[in-house]
KEMAR-305006 format. One line per 2 residues: number of its first residue (from 0); their letters; for each residue x, y, z of C-alpha. Coordinates in steps of 0.001 Angstrom, whole numbers. Last residue first. Example, Ala and Ser with C-alpha at 12.3 -4.5 7.8 and 13.67 -1.06 7.14 Angstrom:
<sites>
1> sa> 13670,-1060,7140 ~ 12300,-4500,7800
</sites>
This chain:
<sites>
708> pw> -22886,-22861,6754 ~ -22658,-20958,4343
706> sv> -25111,-18443,2867 ~ -26367,-17693,-567
704> vq> -24695,-20499,-2463 ~ -24410,-20297,-6154
702> sp> -23525,-22253,-9247 ~ -23033,-20064,-12252
700> it> -24190,-20562,-15816 ~ -21509,-20554,-18453
698> dt> -23768,-22418,-21069 ~ -21145,-25004,-22099
696> gs> -22252,-27797,-19945 ~ -21837,-28377,-16158
694> ta> -21228,-26430,-12956 ~ -21795,-28697,-9931
692> gg> -24256,-27788,-7220 ~ -23614,-26352,-3869
690> vd> -22015,-27666,-722 ~ -19080,-30081,-818
688> ni> -17020,-27754,1251 ~ -17827,-24724,-845
686> vh> -19154,-24241,-4492 ~ -19253,-27907,-5655
684> ny> -18152,-30076,-8518 ~ -16519,-27264,-10336
682> qg> -15841,-28138,-14015 ~ -13401,-27527,-16758
680> mg> -13597,-25587,-19857 ~ -17454,-25747,-20177
678> gl> -17771,-22320,-21808 ~ -16320,-20553,-18692
676> sv> -17187,-22748,-15733 ~ -18616,-20485,-12955
674> vl> -18436,-20622,-9182 ~ -20542,-18516,-6795
672> ld> -20750,-17319,-3148 ~ -23154,-14873,-1658
670> hf> -22317,-14878,2171 ~ -19615,-16836,3885
668> kv> -19196,-17586,7655 ~ -16483,-18983,9931
666> gp> -17288,-18403,13525 ~ -19096,-21579,14261
664> na> -16263,-23762,12804 ~ -16590,-25989,9662
662> pa> -13240,-25144,8428 ~ -12980,-23491,5009
660> qf> -12674,-24470,1335 ~ -13870,-22471,-1598
658> gn> -14093,-23169,-5420 ~ -14652,-26743,-4618
656> dq> -13953,-30159,-6185 ~ -12271,-28718,-9163
654> qi> -12292,-31080,-12250 ~ -9876,-31080,-15168
652> sp> -11417,-32412,-18444 ~ -10869,-29054,-20274
650> da> -7076,-29701,-20314 ~ -4888,-26821,-21570
648> tf> -7872,-24469,-21632 ~ -8824,-24935,-18068
646> nc> -11270,-21952,-17784 ~ -12438,-21968,-14239
644> ys> -14211,-19141,-12383 ~ -14357,-18104,-8773
642> gl> -16630,-15623,-7133 ~ -16893,-14023,-3669
640> gw> -19555,-11562,-2586 ~ -19247,-11320,1279
638> ge> -16594,-13129,3430 ~ -16198,-13843,7086
636> ht> -13535,-15502,9308 ~ -13334,-16928,12913
634> qv> -11833,-20109,14306 ~ -9020,-20689,11904
632> sd> -7095,-23855,12497 ~ -8295,-25461,9327
630> av> -6814,-22737,7172 ~ -9186,-20709,4981
628> ky> -8678,-21455,1292 ~ -9907,-19314,-1469
626> aa> -9463,-20508,-5063 ~ -9338,-24070,-3772
624> fg> -6615,-26332,-5026 ~ -7929,-28860,-7472
622> kt> -9285,-32452,-6844 ~ -8933,-33370,-3332
620> tg> -7133,-36537,-2343 ~ -3895,-34635,-1786
618> dq> -4386,-31223,-3506 ~ -4280,-32444,-7194
616> va> -3558,-29555,-9481 ~ -813,-31056,-11620
614> aq> -2445,-34492,-11461 ~ -5588,-33183,-13220
612> np> -3723,-32137,-16281 ~ -1639,-29336,-17816
610> ad> -2832,-26472,-15687 ~ -2684,-23593,-18084
608> ya> -5850,-21703,-17399 ~ -4946,-21173,-13817
606> ke> -8084,-20571,-11707 ~ -9979,-17358,-12188
604> nq> -10758,-15162,-9183 ~ -12802,-12257,-8024
602> ff> -13411,-11474,-4415 ~ -15703,-8830,-2718
600> it> -15701,-7835,848 ~ -13152,-10070,2611
598> rg> -12798,-10322,6333 ~ -10202,-11981,8584
596> re> -10955,-12764,12248 ~ -7913,-15044,12749
594> gn> -4984,-15443,10276 ~ -4180,-18394,8160
592> wl> -5897,-17249,4891 ~ -4574,-18834,1580
590> vd> -5811,-17046,-1477 ~ -4912,-18227,-5072
588> yk> -4017,-21629,-3650 ~ -1837,-23747,-5940
586> nf> -466,-22729,-9340 ~ -1886,-19185,-9321
584> he> -4205,-18073,-12032 ~ -5961,-15073,-10473
582> vf> -6390,-12771,-7449 ~ -8850,-9805,-7236
580> lg> -9577,-8581,-3784 ~ -11805,-5440,-3647
578> ta> -11957,-4792,151 ~ -9663,-7039,2175
576> lv> -9569,-6666,5892 ~ -6940,-8279,8232
574> dd> -7977,-8924,11877 ~ -5107,-11261,12469
572> gn> -1917,-11603,10474 ~ -852,-14693,8470
570> vt> -2594,-13772,5121 ~ -1293,-15299,1891
568> fg> -2291,-13812,-1472 ~ -1092,-15441,-4656
566> yd> 373,-18749,-3816 ~ 2158,-21219,-6139
564> ar> 3835,-18932,-8619 ~ 5329,-20504,-11686
562> nt> 6027,-18184,-14688 ~ 7848,-20676,-16804
560> ew> 6501,-23777,-14923 ~ 2865,-23701,-16090
558> gv> 3722,-21383,-18974 ~ 3966,-17640,-19696
556> gd> 7081,-15724,-20360 ~ 5495,-13293,-22837
554> gh> 1935,-12382,-22913 ~ -1100,-14422,-21791
552> da> -2284,-16294,-18521 ~ -256,-14043,-16320
550> rw> -39,-14732,-12552 ~ -2087,-11871,-11337
548> iw> -2571,-10242,-7943 ~ -5007,-7447,-8503
546> th> -5466,-5219,-5476 ~ -8190,-2945,-4229
544> di> -8022,-2008,-532 ~ -5974,-4311,1581
542> it> -6249,-2960,5179 ~ -3852,-4415,7619
540> dd> -5243,-5019,11199 ~ -2457,-7606,12241
538> sn> 818,-7548,10251 ~ 1832,-10683,8464
536> iv> 414,-10059,4954 ~ 2130,-11881,2146
534> mg> 1688,-10768,-1415 ~ 2657,-12832,-4619
532> nd> 4179,-15808,-3126 ~ 6698,-18553,-4376
530> ak> 7756,-16112,-7103 ~ 8645,-16398,-10789
528> gp> 8991,-14191,-13818 ~ 9349,-14707,-17518
526> ga> 8546,-11597,-19613 ~ 6086,-8843,-19728
524> gg> 3341,-11469,-19170 ~ 4963,-13168,-16132
522> vr> 3998,-12659,-12473 ~ 2126,-9390,-11861
520> if> 1198,-7770,-8635 ~ -811,-4635,-8117
518> vd> -868,-2213,-5160 ~ -4003,-48,-5758
516> ql> -4252,503,-2000 ~ -2138,-1072,781
514> st> -3017,6,4251 ~ -1035,-176,7611
512> pn> -3322,106,10647 ~ -3590,3134,12977
510> aa> -5850,2335,15950 ~ -6121,-1411,15031
508> hd> -2367,-1925,14958 ~ -2023,-4517,17729
506> th> 1132,-6404,17402 ~ 659,-10034,16313
504> tg> 4368,-10962,15878 ~ 3909,-14394,14332
502> kt> 5075,-13449,10837 ~ 6834,-10181,10595
500> gv> 5082,-7388,8809 ~ 3960,-6663,5315
498> ev> 5582,-8596,2371 ~ 5333,-7825,-1338
496> la> 7054,-9945,-4094 ~ 7521,-13075,-1905
494> ds> 10048,-15899,-1926 ~ 11389,-14453,-5223
492> kt> 12322,-16618,-8229 ~ 14971,-15318,-10456
490> tg> 13392,-13793,-13752 ~ 11884,-10976,-11864
488> ad> 8309,-10502,-10680 ~ 6531,-7239,-11622
486> vl> 5314,-4998,-8834 ~ 2784,-2326,-9888
484> lg> 2454,615,-7397 ~ -313,3158,-6703
482> av> -538,3137,-2902 ~ 1420,2263,214
480> kv> 308,3877,3504 ~ 2269,2824,6630
478> gd> 255,3460,9799 ~ 1827,1400,12569
476> vd> 4812,-836,12424 ~ 5489,-4474,11663
474> gv> 7934,-3489,8908 ~ 6944,-3174,5254
472> rl> 8883,-5112,2560 ~ 8785,-4225,-1015
470> at> 10441,-6083,-4032 ~ 11484,-9203,-2333
468> ag> 14752,-10279,-3905 ~ 15330,-13213,-6165
466> gd> 18229,-11750,-8107 ~ 16344,-8759,-9444
464> pv> 13145,-7282,-8118 ~ 10996,-5303,-10652
462> it> 9163,-2228,-9272 ~ 6668,-456,-11615
460> ay> 5455,3154,-11394 ~ 1903,2844,-12488
458> gl> 1599,6501,-13487 ~ 2309,7927,-9994
456> gl> 3353,5806,-6950 ~ 2771,6697,-3387
454> vv> 4693,5455,-373 ~ 3683,7125,2914
452> td> 5499,6430,6093 ~ 3228,6499,9161
450> pr> 5673,4256,11170 ~ 9224,3836,9905
448> ni> 10368,377,8709 ~ 9651,612,5076
446> ei> 12294,-1418,3360 ~ 12670,-1549,-440
444> pk> 13917,-5032,-856 ~ 17228,-5757,-2570
442> dv> 18526,-5776,-6163 ~ 15909,-3325,-7307
440> hy> 14938,-2552,-10931 ~ 12551,368,-11264
438> ig> 10260,967,-14306 ~ 8812,4467,-14802
436> pt> 6263,7000,-13644 ~ 7490,8969,-10586
434> fl> 7643,7205,-7240 ~ 6916,9476,-4309
432> lh> 8475,8247,-1097 ~ 8222,9697,2523
430> lg> 11422,11122,3987 ~ 12875,10476,7469
428> qe> 16501,9766,6739 ~ 15781,6078,6992
426> va> 13205,6361,4284 ~ 15694,8313,2015
424> qn> 18423,5793,2725 ~ 16060,2931,1733
422> it> 15458,4666,-1646 ~ 19233,5230,-2104
420> da> 20062,1554,-1233 ~ 17248,419,-3617
418> st> 18972,2187,-6448 ~ 17473,5105,-8340
416> gp> 17485,4418,-12167 ~ 13994,5510,-12674
414> kv> 13021,8448,-10537 ~ 12096,8621,-6797
412> vy> 10999,12024,-5355 ~ 12054,11681,-1685
410> fq> 8952,13172,83 ~ 8743,15814,2916
408> dl> 9622,18473,326 ~ 6315,17584,-1352
406> sl> 4439,19110,1632 ~ 2180,16642,3686
404> se> -1387,17344,4190 ~ -3373,15553,6928
402> ga> -6702,13867,6944 ~ -10521,14478,7340
400> pn> -12199,15999,4304 ~ -13120,19708,4686
398> gg> -15845,19986,2125 ~ -19553,18852,2134
396> ew> -18914,15983,-135 ~ -15197,14938,141
394> tt> -15105,11770,2136 ~ -17700,9787,7
392> gr> -20600,7753,1184 ~ -20720,5289,4123
390> an> -17994,4350,6537 ~ -18397,2028,9467
388> er> -14963,3036,10682 ~ -12881,5766,8856
386> ka> -9179,6201,8606 ~ -7952,9663,7664
384> pv> -7142,10816,4323 ~ -3437,11626,3376
382> fv> -3246,14599,1194 ~ 140,14902,-617
380> ky> 1300,18525,-1317 ~ 2502,20445,-4358
378> dn> 2837,24200,-3689 ~ 1567,26849,-6126
376> gd> -1666,27478,-4202 ~ -2151,24152,-2421
374> ly> -1883,21801,-5329 ~ -2662,18145,-4986
372> lf> -1149,14642,-4946 ~ -3215,11847,-3544
370> pk> -3300,9417,-598 ~ -5824,6542,-1069
368> er> -8800,6368,1152 ~ -8959,4761,4447
366> sv> -11628,2154,5273 ~ -12893,121,8122
364> pt> -16157,-1764,8480 ~ -17587,-487,5121
362> sd> -21230,337,5452 ~ -24774,-855,4618
360> lt> -23503,-3982,3010 ~ -25052,-4898,-354
358> ty> -24531,-8149,-2282 ~ -26337,-7873,-5647
356> pp> -26688,-10897,-7928 ~ -30075,-10069,-9222
354> ep> -31262,-12669,-8392 ~ -28607,-14339,-6365
352> fs> -28267,-12185,-4267 ~ -30917,-9582,-3368
350> qa> -29398,-6956,-1077 ~ -30925,-3597,-1994
348> pa> -29547,-1607,-4893 ~ -26984,1099,-4002
346> gn> -28204,4699,-3720 ~ -25693,5637,-1028
344> vg> -22842,3101,-1048 ~ -21146,1960,2112
342> sf> -20400,-1524,839 ~ -21519,-2698,-2610
340> vm> -20964,-5988,-4525 ~ -22158,-7016,-7994
338> nw> -21416,-10652,-8770 ~ -22687,-12551,-11842
336> vg> -24249,-10388,-14471 ~ -25817,-7290,-12644
334> nt> -28174,-4647,-13732 ~ -29159,-898,-13921
332> wg> -27697,711,-10945 ~ -28990,4062,-9709
330> gv> -28047,7682,-8840 ~ -24842,6487,-7162
328> ss> -23055,7639,-4048 ~ -19693,6271,-2781
326> dr> -18089,4337,14 ~ -17198,1237,-2031
324> ty> -18237,-214,-5368 ~ -17238,-3638,-6440
322> wq> -17838,-5125,-9933 ~ -18532,-8427,-11682
320> qq> -19129,-9810,-15167 ~ -19494,-6430,-16781
318> sy> -21835,-6791,-19875 ~ -24279,-4089,-18694
316> pg> -22540,-2377,-15911 ~ -24741,705,-16203
314> ve> -24416,3333,-13462 ~ -27304,5769,-13258
312> gd> -26916,9537,-12833 ~ -25217,11754,-10188
310> ik> -22252,9452,-9820 ~ -20331,10364,-6749
308> sd> -16987,8638,-5886 ~ -15098,7439,-2849
306> ai> -14529,4232,-4498 ~ -15201,2464,-7782
304> yg> -13573,-924,-8848 ~ -13795,-3350,-11762
302> gs> -13872,-5292,-13940 ~ -14399,-7956,-16437
300> aw> -15912,-6873,-19805 ~ -17241,-8739,-22750
298> gy> -18695,-6783,-25627 ~ -21496,-4218,-25212
296> gd> -21081,-2704,-28692 ~ -19000,142,-27307
294> pa> -17474,-1195,-24185 ~ -19329,-1549,-20889
292> ln> -19092,338,-17632 ~ -21309,3244,-18646
290> lg> -21527,6097,-16133 ~ -24311,8625,-15971
288> gk> -24308,12303,-15425 ~ -22315,14809,-13390
286> vh> -19624,12272,-12692 ~ -17675,13142,-9515
284> mr> -14540,11101,-9088 ~ -12701,10283,-5978
282> rf> -11452,6892,-7422 ~ -12106,4984,-10476
280> pa> -9619,2101,-10317 ~ -8225,77,-13252
278> aq> -6363,-2891,-11892 ~ -8803,-5408,-13404
276> av> -11064,-4861,-16470 ~ -12289,-1435,-17911
274> aw> -15117,4,-19808 ~ -15349,3536,-18307
272> rd> -17645,5374,-20602 ~ -19158,8762,-19503
270> tg> -22802,9498,-19848 ~ -24646,12836,-20638
268> nv> -23511,13054,-24195 ~ -20662,15524,-23543
266> pn> -19951,14095,-20067 ~ -19769,16862,-17354
264> la> -16934,15312,-15330 ~ -15587,16239,-11916
262> ln> -11949,15042,-11230 ~ -10097,13442,-8341
260> ea> -8968,10132,-9831 ~ -8861,8101,-13086
258> sr> -6859,4877,-13559 ~ -5062,2525,-15885
256> wf> -3664,-865,-15563 ~ -5861,-3301,-17400
254> nq> -8192,-3162,-20342 ~ -7897,-6938,-21033
252> ta> -11457,-8011,-20538 ~ -12752,-5091,-22623
250> ng> -13493,-6912,-25798 ~ -14678,-4517,-28552
248> nf> -12270,-5706,-31231 ~ -9182,-5390,-28954
246> wg> -7883,-2019,-29803 ~ -11567,-698,-29927
244> ad> -11823,-1424,-26401 ~ -13136,1663,-24592
242> vt> -11812,3803,-21721 ~ -12863,7397,-21779
240> vd> -12402,10542,-19617 ~ -15052,12910,-20958
238> gn> -16015,16543,-21517 ~ -16829,19701,-19794
236> ft> -14106,18738,-17448 ~ -13982,20188,-13984
234> td> -11033,20392,-11576 ~ -11949,21891,-8197
232> dp> -15137,19643,-7991 ~ -12896,16633,-7312
230> sl> -11973,18249,-4017 ~ -8325,19145,-2850
228> gl> -7619,20122,-6444 ~ -4910,18621,-8565
226> gs> -7123,16497,-10830 ~ -5836,13112,-11859
224> is> -5249,10905,-14873 ~ -3312,7719,-14937
222> ty> -1766,5839,-17909 ~ -272,2468,-17708
220> fg> -2202,1121,-20642 ~ -4486,3431,-22596
218> lq> -6689,6272,-21421 ~ -8750,8487,-23632
216> vn> -9064,12074,-22578 ~ -11987,13625,-24362
214> ln> -11837,17356,-23894 ~ -14296,20021,-25029
212> dy> -13787,22515,-22188 ~ -11455,22386,-19214
210> tg> -12456,24306,-16005 ~ -9998,25050,-13205
208> pk> -7833,23270,-10687 ~ -4506,21839,-12280
206> fl> -4722,18815,-14377 ~ -2147,16030,-13917
204> lq> -1666,13292,-16426 ~ 678,10362,-15169
202> yr> 2388,8246,-17794 ~ 4263,4857,-17966
200> gd> 5593,3510,-21176 ~ 7580,228,-21086
198> gf> 5230,-2033,-23032 ~ 3279,-5081,-21880
196> qa> -212,-4025,-22728 ~ 931,-1376,-25286
194> se> -2438,-1383,-27069 ~ -3657,2165,-26431
192> qq> -299,3374,-24949 ~ 1381,5127,-27990
190> kf> -1861,6346,-29437 ~ -3087,7478,-25911
188> it> 3,9482,-25399 ~ -360,11365,-28661
186> dv> -4051,11884,-27960 ~ -3138,13463,-24589
184> qg> -914,15976,-26325 ~ -3359,16759,-29095
182> qi> -6234,17381,-26693 ~ -4175,19637,-24572
180> dp> -3342,21882,-27537 ~ -2310,24858,-25690
178> ts> -2142,24967,-21906 ~ -4386,27863,-20718
176> pd> -6685,25508,-18718 ~ -3737,24018,-16846
174> fv> -1839,20905,-17694 ~ 941,18842,-16012
172> kv> 2414,15923,-17788 ~ 4243,13376,-15521
170> np> 6543,11138,-17637 ~ 9359,13767,-17913
168> gl> 10135,13883,-14157 ~ 8260,15058,-11058
166> dg> 10547,17948,-10126 ~ 11934,18388,-6758
164> gg> 10838,17564,-3180 ~ 13043,16249,-469
162> pl> 16838,16302,-728 ~ 18966,13194,299
160> da> 21396,13840,3093 ~ 24781,12043,2945
158> at> 26877,15169,2105 ~ 25157,17335,4737
156> aq> 22415,19493,3296 ~ 22944,23167,2561
154> gt> 20705,26054,3487 ~ 23247,27528,5931
152> pa> 26968,26954,5836 ~ 28213,25980,9291
150> ll> 29582,28702,11562 ~ 26344,28973,13489
148> fl> 26482,25288,14012 ~ 29873,25531,15610
146> pt> 28831,28462,17793 ~ 25917,26369,19115
144> ll> 28084,23375,19770 ~ 29406,24411,23225
142> as> 26063,25468,24369 ~ 24464,22238,23263
140> va> 27039,20195,25070 ~ 26514,22199,28236
138> tl> 22741,21659,27959 ~ 23256,17968,27256
136> vt> 25356,17431,30363 ~ 22943,19380,32538
134> ar> 20012,17455,31173 ~ 21704,14166,32019
132> rr> 22222,15498,35495 ~ 18628,16494,35733
130> gr> 17452,13094,34405 ~ 19520,11383,37100
128> sr> 17768,13505,39619 ~ 14270,12722,38137
126> ts> 14931,9013,37935 ~ 15852,8963,41625
124> ga> 19404,8653,42791 ~ 18461,9135,46314
122> ar> 14734,8326,46975 ~ 12047,10895,46686
120> hp> 9407,10708,49401 ~ 11188,13185,51696
118> sg> 10940,15763,48980 ~ 13953,17988,48656
116> tp> 17368,16470,49362 ~ 18657,12946,49042
114> pd> 21917,11967,50979 ~ 24950,11678,48663
112> tr> 25603,8168,47108 ~ 24184,9084,43666
110> sk> 26433,12076,43476 ~ 25263,15522,44051
108> tp> 26557,18049,41554 ~ 29532,20386,41598
106> pf> 29497,22733,38575 ~ 30591,21174,35264
104> pm> 34067,21477,33896 ~ 34313,22033,30094
102> ha> 36927,20275,27803 ~ 36712,20771,24074
100> vg> 36187,19111,20677 ~ 35786,15476,21507
98> lt> 34153,16551,24796 ~ 35425,15715,28221
96> ts> 32905,16059,30983 ~ 33574,16954,34601
94> ra> 31854,15821,37757 ~ 32585,17026,41170
92> hr> 32089,16256,44878 ~ 32286,12584,45173
90> hk> 33970,11645,41962 ~ 32691,11281,38391
88> vs> 34566,11352,35056 ~ 32102,11538,32118
86> tv> 33503,11047,28622 ~ 31312,12544,26011
84> fv> 31951,12079,22264 ~ 30410,14632,19959
82> dl> 30022,13674,16389 ~ 29071,16500,13977
80> gt> 27062,15469,10836 ~ 26866,12253,8763
78> cp> 27444,9865,11589 ~ 29030,6594,10887
76> yt> 30086,4487,14074 ~ 33821,4342,14735
74> ks> 34718,1457,17071 ~ 37485,1573,19849
72> ge> 39115,-1609,20744 ~ 42598,-657,19314
70> sg> 42786,3043,18733 ~ 40809,4810,15990
68> ev> 39176,7382,18217 ~ 41135,7894,21405
66> gt> 41550,5070,23903 ~ 39669,2158,25520
64> ep> 36505,3816,26719 ~ 34048,1026,26628
62> kr> 30825,1716,24530 ~ 27542,3389,25402
60> ti> 24688,4383,23265 ~ 22711,7678,23759
58> sp> 19190,8201,22483 ~ 18696,11866,21529
56> se> 16876,14185,23911 ~ 13207,14657,23046
54> gp> 12172,17037,20345 ~ 10061,14674,18204
52> ia> 9003,11662,20355 ~ 10476,8250,20313
50> rk> 7930,5607,20499 ~ 6686,3536,23389
48> rp> 4896,312,23224 ~ 1948,-998,25152
46> gg> 1145,-4632,24725 ~ 1699,-6919,21889
44> rg> -1003,-9290,20701 ~ -1192,-12767,22283
42> gg> 1703,-14955,23203 ~ 328,-16247,26352
40> ak> 1197,-13194,28429 ~ 1247,-9983,26334
38> pk> 4401,-8733,24863 ~ 5966,-5446,26046
36> qg> 7406,-3562,23275 ~ 10514,-1296,23127
34> if> 12086,1660,21672 ~ 10121,1404,18454
32> gy> 10757,3892,15656 ~ 9852,7446,14913
30> pr> 11993,10494,14826 ~ 11460,11600,11249
28> av> 14002,14200,10437 ~ 13760,16577,7479
26> ag> 17368,17175,6561 ~ 20245,19535,6680
24> rv> 20343,20987,10103 ~ 19769,20139,13695
22> ar> 17985,17049,12904 ~ 15129,16062,15247
20> qg> 16280,13379,17710 ~ 15195,9706,17580
18> wr> 18604,8192,17185 ~ 18198,7278,13491
16> aa> 16701,10634,12584 ~ 19513,12344,14270
14> gr> 22014,10257,12461 ~ 20449,10736,9055
12> gs> 20358,14575,9347 ~ 22802,15252,11940
10> wc> 23377,15401,15779 ~ 25010,12396,17142
8> vr> 25676,11922,20815 ~ 28143,9156,21778
6> rr> 28812,8274,25276 ~ 32074,7025,26923
4> pr> 31610,4745,29763 ~ 32209,6142,33207
2> le> 35669,6378,34856 ~ 34925,6444,38667
0> m> 37073,8375,41026
</sites>
């Protein structure tokens, strides 16, 4: 007789999700997770990998049988539901299984030493034979447990299970066409948020499908407005969504952190005004008229980003220094100041950099639109758009956008005060995350290690890491979608604020990449904050679609060492694509790209204003750290439409040798580069690798390079 190891089978919400088995009761189970991965020879990308599949038998772990539960040498493993321990005793002609709740003899079965039967080509003890015996065990266990599950209360989660769905909290305002005094309600929020650049208020305005007349929704800081239809045309304003700069004397360069999404507008005067700066996306919008990107009076402006939108009329940037438009349609484009970049835009102006400064790509190599909340009848769902390759134009014109819908009860609705432990438990349990507007302090990283998890923030939900933690860490897995979050550095220095993947793994995620969209990072401004790195991308094939990674140059807690952060955006993964990359004011390299075959479409940068002197920014014998540095080891890299500006207010005599630095390898290419000294506050000696003229004087005239090398 052979005493076989004791087996543990766990059926429950968290336990079942952990072991790769659909939960029997009490939770939405997500059975994903790597079972194994075969690395390629030579340290290249990982080879085939297998995932647990919904509905398969649970994974079984083994431990020595040393006695009953609780005896010396026996370990108890947490399981939130019903634990069943199986001890298998095998001899030549019989096999019986002892359960923790009962004893059931099994019919005689062939042992592994018995002669094979059936096909002459099947060896004794084949995988299929062993599988049948395991299936017999599990079938018997299931039969035994069925009455117990039937006796359990229905409609109740186990004690450790977290519920999906629920209300969206007090800072989400939901309107329908019959809601009284909509204008008064949105005006009250705007009055509070108009100049609250570093305030605590966070708001999401949601409009149910229908038509709204005579509205002018003005958006202040940390305010997002969205329609709740599947198409922008489902929610129509006969009116405007407006961003202007009256609070700052007509200067729009600080109109940060606000957004508009999934609406159709019939502007009252034929043109809507969207005079924004960084971190203010205009997504999935249909403007049935023109769009003015400048403030009233045409003061300074420094934006901006449009994606998956249709503007029937002309877009007028006017005083906007730079702008990026992706996968959209426009009726025309009036002008450009320094750097206007288009990829996949119907109606975009032709390539003409540097005069006018238009960089135009026919399509976007890879894109995936941001997930968004919508109403299906009376049910809230999140639509997750599909990945597109060589994309051009919007995803929604013509109807039936490609993607999948997830019901709200598949999301853990996170509210301020929720701990990182609870958030991580929800992910482990198999739920996606929906952050409601507010500020979240976390004492450990929010860990996203399950493939295809959606993390969606509403109303600029803000995560602040305490004690030097990383705020958000995404595993090296397929298909995670993170969107709509602001990460604000804590007072204790973090190594990184956002990290994706594990350095050096190089697993191939090309078929289903992780994407980060409208994920913004801030170091200082709202108070002292520190980090070595803003965002670190280790996973191959990651898509970074619209980010502003900002070391604050104004506000509270600002100073060369007070809010020190050496590196803004560091890429170690291969085949990473950045579309709409804004990175500013870091103490050393704003962008440091170590991975192979990286691509950037549009880059905007300012060097740190507060560098105290030349020595503080000396990179060996090189004057100044480049804004965008490609590591010397990189063989292939490409960028289109990149600009860097200096404004060394603390010491205007500082010189920056190059805005861009890259190895002179045949596969490294740049198109349409520029550097600008703002009012003569500092100087660039060259654009890239000692190529391109110096900026000089106070006229704020860019130095440009059309192609390098």
